[in-house]
N, C-alpha and C positions, 0 to 999 in steps of 0.2 A: 342787487344787480340782476339776479335771475328773475325776480318778480317783474322788474321793469321791462326786461326783454320779452317776457311772456305777454305782458299787457300791450306792448308795442306791436307784437305779432298779431294778437287778437284784434286790435284796432285796425290794423292793415287789412286783415281778412274781412272785417265788417264793412270797411269802406269799399271793398271790391263788389259788394252787392250780392243779390240772391242768385245770380247766375253761377257764382262759385259754389254755392250750396248744391245746385243741380249737377255741376261738374263732379263734385265730390261723390254724390250718390251714384251717378252713372259710372264713375270710375270704379267704385267698390263693386257694383253689380257686374260690370264688365270683368273685373278681376276674378270674381268667383267663376265665371264662365271660362276665362283663360286658364285658370288653375285646374279646372276640371279637365280641360283638354291636355294640359301639360302632364297631368297625373293619370292619363287614360290607361297607361300600360303598367301601372303599379298594382300588383296583385297580392302583396304580402299582407296577411291579416294583422300582424303585429304593428305594421305602420299605420293601418287604418284604425286600429283600436286605440293607439296612442293619439292619433289625430282627433278621434271622436271625443276622447277625454279632454284634450286641450280645447276643442271647440265648445264643449259643454261648460268648461270653466270660464271661457271667454264670454259665453252667453250669459252665465250667471253674473259675471262682473258688469257687463254692459247693461243688462236689465236692472241690476241693482242701482246703477247710476241713473237709469231712465226713470224708474218708479220713485226713487227718493227725490229726484228733481221735481217730479210732478206733485209729490206729497208736500214738499217745501214751498213750491211755487206753482200752484195749479194753472195760473194764467201765463206761466213762463216768463214773467216780467223780470224775475231775478236770475234767469238762465245766463250763464257766462259764455257759453259756446256761441261764437258769432255766426257760424253756419246755421245753427238752429234758430237763433234770434232773427236772422234775416228772413227766414221762411215765415216766422210768426208775423213780422212786420209787413210782409208782402201779401201773404195768402191767408193769414189767420191761424187761430189756435188749433182747430181740428186738423187742418192740413199739416201743420207743424208736428202734431202728435204722431200722425201716420208716417211722416218723414223720419222722425226720430226713431220710432219703433222699428220700421223696416230697415233703416240704416244700421241700427244696432244689431239686428239679426244678421244682416248681410256681412257686416264686419266680423261677427263671431264665426260664421261659416268660413269666411276667408282665412281667419286665424287658424282654424283646424286644417284647412288645405295647405296653408303655408308651413305648418309644422310637418305635415306629411311630405311636403317638398323637401324640407330640411332633412328628414330621415332618409328620403329616397336618394339624396345627393350628398350625403355625408362623406362618401369616399372621395369626392372631388377635393375635399379639404385636407385629406391625409397627406402628410409629407412622405418623401421616399423612405425615410427611416424614422422610427419612433424611439427616442432615447430616454427622455424625461418629459415631465409635464411642461416645464419651462421651455425646453428645446422645441417641443411640439407646438407650443403657442407661437414661438418666434418663426417657425418654418411652415406654419399651416398654409396649405394651398400652393406650395412651391412646385408641385408637379404640373400645375396648369401651364401648358406650353403655348397655347394659342390665345388670341384675344377672346374668342368665344368661350373657351374653357375658363378663363379668368373672370369673364362676366357672369357665367353660371355660378362659379364659386362665390363671387361677391353677392349674387342674388340669394344664394343659399344662406349666407350670413344674414342678409336682410330679412329673409323669410323667418328665421328663428327669432329675431328681435321683434318683428311684427306680431308674431304669435305671443311672445312673452310680454310685450308692453300692454296687452289687454288687462293684465293684473292691476294696472294703475287705476282702473275704474272701480275696483273694490275700495281703494283708498279715497277716491273722489266721492264715492257714495257715502263713506264713513265721514269724510270731511263735511259734506253737506248735511249729514244727519245730526251731528252733535250740535248742541246749543251754542258752544263757544269754540269754533274752529281755530281761533287764535292760539289756543293751547297746543295745537298740533303743528308739526312741521308744515311749511307751505307746500303747495302742489309742485312748484318748480324744484324744490329740494327733494321731494318724493320722487320726481321723475329722474333726477340725477342719481339718487340712491338705487332706484330700480334698474337703471341702465348699467351701473357698476355691477349689480348683482347678476344681471343677465349676461354680461360679458364674462364673468367668472363661470357661470353655469354653462355657457356656450363652450368654453374651452374644456371644462371638465367632462361634459357629456360627449363631446366629439373625441376627446382623448380616450375615454373609456370605450367608445365604439371602435376606435382604431386598435387599441390593445386587444379587444375581444377578437377582432378579425385576425390579428397576428397569431393569437393562441389557437384559433380554429384552423388556420392554415398550417400551423406548426403540428 
């Protein structure tokens, strides 16, 4: 069922045409500019050091996927990404290579920025009181009183997952590299497992940040 859903989504994106590929690229490029503005007042070195590490890992994952894809399919005829495939069909291989390379780089930069945003806005997710990990997870973000505060808290959650989901491209690169990928879990299964892992990591890391703040204040 997971595989069928993914194939249906990819087919829908492919039918939308090359304009959606352009929208995706412009959205990511615009996102990096918007995040640079949103983070303009962040001066903590620890935040930017962590963001640089996350961005570097994201770049490694995305470039691994990019170059393994070109190694396995130099003409991109076997490429499964409909956004990339539509560019190949419309404008040719060389433009598609540039599209993929710059897109991967921009997404990686954005991943680092998103993690910086998460670190900068962790406190918005802290509940009024921290009792236990389970209680913390259930009451996370309950101090957000206004609609704007709730939206920023929700975006902070999204920012963490956007940064973390880049790890998937290591698996996709590995899946494309091996001679018999049928022996590995399917990509939809890998996505599901990664999301579960990121959900647990999000709760634990945010909880640890909250408890550290309490210890510091105490």
